[in-house]
GUZA-481365 format. One record per residue (C-alpha): residue in three letters; x, y, z. Coordinates in Angstrom, 2 decimals. Example, Ala and Ser with C-alpha at 12.3 -4.5 7.8 and 13.67 -1.06 7.14 Angstrom:
BEGIN
<residuo: ala; X: 12.30; Y: -4.50; Z: 7.80>
<residuo: ser; X: 13.67; Y: -1.06; Z: 7.14>
// end
This chain:
BEGIN
<residuo: met; X: -31.66; Y: 205.37; Z: 180.21>
<residuo: ala; X: -29.55; Y: 202.87; Z: 178.09>
<residuo: glu; X: -30.20; Y: 199.43; Z: 178.88>
<residuo: glu; X: -27.33; Y: 196.75; Z: 180.80>
<residuo: lys; X: -25.69; Y: 195.32; Z: 178.51>
<residuo: his; X: -26.19; Y: 191.80; Z: 178.29>
<residuo: tyr; X: -22.42; Y: 189.61; Z: 177.43>
<residuo: met; X: -22.89; Y: 186.68; Z: 176.54>
<residuo: thr; X: -20.84; Y: 184.15; Z: 173.74>
<residuo: glu; X: -22.57; Y: 182.85; Z: 170.38>
<residuo: glu; X: -23.38; Y: 179.48; Z: 172.42>
<residuo: gly; X: -25.16; Y: 181.38; Z: 174.40>
<residuo: lys; X: -27.72; Y: 183.92; Z: 172.16>
<residuo: gln; X: -28.51; Y: 181.18; Z: 170.37>
<residuo: lys; X: -29.76; Y: 179.49; Z: 173.10>
<residuo: val; X: -31.47; Y: 182.04; Z: 174.40>
<residuo: gln; X: -32.76; Y: 182.51; Z: 171.18>
<residuo: glu; X: -34.10; Y: 178.73; Z: 170.74>
<residuo: glu; X: -35.85; Y: 179.55; Z: 174.42>
<residuo: leu; X: -37.58; Y: 182.22; Z: 172.93>
<residuo: asp; X: -38.80; Y: 180.53; Z: 170.47>
<residuo: tyr; X: -39.97; Y: 177.95; Z: 171.70>
<residuo: leu; X: -42.10; Y: 179.90; Z: 174.67>
<residuo: lys; X: -43.24; Y: 182.34; Z: 171.31>
<residuo: thr; X: -44.39; Y: 179.08; Z: 169.19>
<residuo: glu; X: -45.65; Y: 176.35; Z: 171.21>
<residuo: arg; X: -45.93; Y: 177.40; Z: 175.12>
<residuo: arg; X: -48.01; Y: 180.77; Z: 174.05>
<residuo: lys; X: -50.17; Y: 178.27; Z: 172.41>
<residuo: glu; X: -49.93; Y: 176.06; Z: 175.21>
<residuo: val; X: -51.11; Y: 178.54; Z: 177.46>
<residuo: val; X: -53.83; Y: 179.78; Z: 175.78>
<residuo: glu; X: -55.15; Y: 176.38; Z: 175.21>
<residuo: arg; X: -55.95; Y: 176.04; Z: 178.98>
<residuo: ile; X: -56.81; Y: 179.24; Z: 178.94>
<residuo: lys; X: -59.78; Y: 178.52; Z: 176.96>
<residuo: ile; X: -60.75; Y: 175.13; Z: 178.90>
<residuo: ala; X: -60.71; Y: 176.70; Z: 182.18>
<residuo: arg; X: -63.50; Y: 179.19; Z: 180.67>
<residuo: ser; X: -65.32; Y: 176.28; Z: 179.77>
<residuo: phe; X: -65.74; Y: 175.45; Z: 183.46>
<residuo: gly; X: -68.45; Y: 178.18; Z: 184.19>
<residuo: asp; X: -68.32; Y: 180.85; Z: 186.68>
<residuo: leu; X: -64.68; Y: 182.19; Z: 186.80>
<residuo: ser; X: -64.43; Y: 183.97; Z: 190.33>
<residuo: glu; X: -64.26; Y: 180.79; Z: 191.80>
<residuo: asn; X: -61.81; Y: 178.92; Z: 189.20>
<residuo: ser; X: -58.64; Y: 177.99; Z: 190.40>
<residuo: glu; X: -57.89; Y: 176.62; Z: 187.01>
<residuo: tyr; X: -58.40; Y: 179.71; Z: 185.15>
<residuo: asp; X: -56.51; Y: 181.82; Z: 187.89>
<residuo: ser; X: -53.54; Y: 179.54; Z: 187.14>
<residuo: ala; X: -53.69; Y: 179.49; Z: 183.75>
<residuo: lys; X: -53.63; Y: 183.33; Z: 183.54>
<residuo: glu; X: -50.90; Y: 183.35; Z: 185.78>
<residuo: glu; X: -48.78; Y: 180.83; Z: 183.35>
<residuo: gln; X: -49.69; Y: 183.55; Z: 180.67>
<residuo: ala; X: -48.33; Y: 186.36; Z: 182.58>
<residuo: phe; X: -44.88; Y: 183.97; Z: 183.30>
<residuo: val; X: -44.73; Y: 182.98; Z: 179.91>
<residuo: glu; X: -45.58; Y: 187.03; Z: 178.69>
<residuo: gly; X: -42.71; Y: 188.41; Z: 181.50>
<residuo: arg; X: -40.21; Y: 185.78; Z: 180.55>
<residuo: ile; X: -40.48; Y: 186.51; Z: 176.68>
<residuo: gln; X: -39.74; Y: 189.96; Z: 177.16>
<residuo: gln; X: -37.11; Y: 189.48; Z: 179.81>
<residuo: leu; X: -35.08; Y: 187.26; Z: 176.78>
<residuo: glu; X: -36.08; Y: 189.78; Z: 174.16>
<residuo: thr; X: -34.44; Y: 192.02; Z: 176.73>
<residuo: met; X: -31.45; Y: 190.19; Z: 176.45>
<residuo: leu; X: -31.54; Y: 189.77; Z: 173.12>
<residuo: arg; X: -31.48; Y: 193.26; Z: 171.81>
<residuo: asn; X: -28.77; Y: 193.90; Z: 174.02>
<residuo: ser; X: -26.23; Y: 191.04; Z: 173.93>
<residuo: glu; X: -22.90; Y: 192.22; Z: 173.21>
<residuo: ile; X: -20.91; Y: 188.40; Z: 171.76>
<residuo: ile; X: -18.06; Y: 187.72; Z: 174.15>
<residuo: glu; X: -14.80; Y: 188.11; Z: 171.38>
<residuo: glu; X: -12.50; Y: 185.22; Z: 171.52>
<residuo: asp; X: -9.55; Y: 186.30; Z: 171.71>
<residuo: glu; X: -6.19; Y: 185.03; Z: 171.67>
<residuo: asp; X: -3.99; Y: 186.64; Z: 175.02>
<residuo: asn; X: -3.91; Y: 183.86; Z: 177.48>
<residuo: ser; X: -1.91; Y: 186.35; Z: 179.70>
<residuo: val; X: -4.57; Y: 187.91; Z: 181.35>
<residuo: val; X: -8.24; Y: 186.80; Z: 182.95>
<residuo: ser; X: -11.29; Y: 187.94; Z: 180.37>
<residuo: leu; X: -14.43; Y: 188.10; Z: 179.55>
<residuo: gly; X: -15.65; Y: 184.07; Z: 178.02>
<residuo: lys; X: -12.24; Y: 182.76; Z: 179.45>
<residuo: thr; X: -11.65; Y: 179.24; Z: 181.72>
<residuo: val; X: -9.08; Y: 180.40; Z: 184.58>
<residuo: ser; X: -7.85; Y: 178.07; Z: 186.93>
<residuo: phe; X: -6.58; Y: 178.21; Z: 190.39>
<residuo: lys; X: -6.16; Y: 176.63; Z: 193.38>
<residuo: glu; X: -6.91; Y: 178.05; Z: 196.74>
<residuo: val; X: -3.33; Y: 178.64; Z: 198.85>
<residuo: pro; X: -1.87; Y: 176.93; Z: 200.11>
<residuo: asp; X: -2.77; Y: 173.89; Z: 199.71>
<residuo: gly; X: -6.66; Y: 173.60; Z: 197.78>
<residuo: asp; X: -7.27; Y: 171.78; Z: 194.90>
<residuo: glu; X: -7.20; Y: 173.56; Z: 191.85>
<residuo: glu; X: -11.17; Y: 174.50; Z: 190.39>
<residuo: ala; X: -11.61; Y: 175.25; Z: 186.88>
<residuo: tyr; X: -14.62; Y: 178.10; Z: 185.69>
<residuo: thr; X: -15.08; Y: 179.29; Z: 182.51>
<residuo: ile; X: -16.71; Y: 183.71; Z: 183.45>
<residuo: val; X: -19.36; Y: 184.51; Z: 181.09>
<residuo: gly; X: -22.24; Y: 186.74; Z: 181.34>
<residuo: arg; X: -25.12; Y: 186.26; Z: 183.42>
<residuo: ala; X: -27.65; Y: 184.69; Z: 181.24>
<residuo: glu; X: -25.17; Y: 181.95; Z: 180.63>
<residuo: ala; X: -23.86; Y: 181.32; Z: 184.26>
<residuo: asp; X: -24.64; Y: 177.69; Z: 185.63>
<residuo: pro; X: -21.78; Y: 177.04; Z: 188.71>
<residuo: leu; X: -22.70; Y: 173.31; Z: 188.18>
<residuo: glu; X: -21.43; Y: 173.56; Z: 184.17>
<residuo: gly; X: -18.06; Y: 175.20; Z: 185.27>
<residuo: lys; X: -19.73; Y: 178.88; Z: 184.28>
<residuo: ile; X: -19.94; Y: 181.47; Z: 186.66>
<residuo: ser; X: -20.94; Y: 185.39; Z: 185.88>
<residuo: asn; X: -18.73; Y: 187.97; Z: 185.59>
<residuo: asp; X: -20.38; Y: 189.92; Z: 187.95>
<residuo: ser; X: -19.95; Y: 186.83; Z: 190.64>
<residuo: pro; X: -17.50; Y: 187.79; Z: 193.26>
<residuo: met; X: -15.18; Y: 185.29; Z: 192.32>
<residuo: ala; X: -15.07; Y: 186.72; Z: 188.54>
<residuo: gln; X: -14.27; Y: 189.42; Z: 189.76>
<residuo: ser; X: -11.65; Y: 189.68; Z: 192.01>
<residuo: leu; X: -9.90; Y: 187.24; Z: 188.60>
<residuo: leu; X: -11.03; Y: 189.32; Z: 185.90>
<residuo: gly; X: -8.12; Y: 191.29; Z: 185.03>
<residuo: lys; X: -5.04; Y: 189.40; Z: 186.78>
<residuo: ala; X: -2.58; Y: 186.90; Z: 185.11>
<residuo: val; X: -1.48; Y: 184.00; Z: 185.50>
<residuo: gly; X: 1.07; Y: 183.18; Z: 188.41>
<residuo: glu; X: -0.45; Y: 185.71; Z: 190.39>
<residuo: glu; X: -2.30; Y: 185.15; Z: 194.17>
<residuo: ile; X: -5.35; Y: 187.80; Z: 195.10>
<residuo: thr; X: -7.83; Y: 187.13; Z: 197.77>
<residuo: val; X: -11.24; Y: 186.64; Z: 196.96>
<residuo: thr; X: -14.72; Y: 187.31; Z: 199.50>
<residuo: thr; X: -17.03; Y: 185.55; Z: 198.41>
<residuo: pro; X: -19.87; Y: 185.52; Z: 201.41>
<residuo: gly; X: -18.32; Y: 181.98; Z: 203.27>
<residuo: gly; X: -15.45; Y: 184.63; Z: 203.78>
<residuo: asp; X: -12.12; Y: 185.10; Z: 202.44>
<residuo: met; X: -10.22; Y: 182.57; Z: 201.04>
<residuo: lys; X: -6.93; Y: 183.03; Z: 199.20>
<residuo: val; X: -6.20; Y: 181.61; Z: 195.60>
<residuo: glu; X: -3.73; Y: 181.24; Z: 192.56>
<residuo: ile; X: -4.26; Y: 181.18; Z: 189.01>
<residuo: thr; X: -2.49; Y: 178.79; Z: 187.93>
<residuo: ala; X: -3.70; Y: 178.87; Z: 183.55>
<residuo: val; X: -6.30; Y: 180.72; Z: 181.58>
<residuo: gln; X: -7.20; Y: 179.48; Z: 178.05>
// end
């Protein structure tokens, strides 16, 4: 079974690599030290510090595996000059029809999505509706809050 591709920008891939490096070099050592200290308290069967440290270790190791998989299956979003059609890696501006405010989002892979920074996942309902559409097109986007009609005003 082929593993899922993780689309990301070069910048996003670098952030994932930095987090992985931090977890492997610093965080692992901190957790091992916590386990060592908790063991020194004696009886492990009723030692909440030990249980907490072991849970944290499991989380850190799981996150390391997740990040390694993302990097192994990453596909860099290639920049192109075609700003007539919405595609992965592009910033798309649109306004809600008939009289909504203009909004802009960059469509990125799931690993980089951060709506507060204006980056939405290519898997989101909004991105799925916008991908492949051109400037000037009006489309209906089905969202958890209901349908909304938008007009694409720019692609960069």
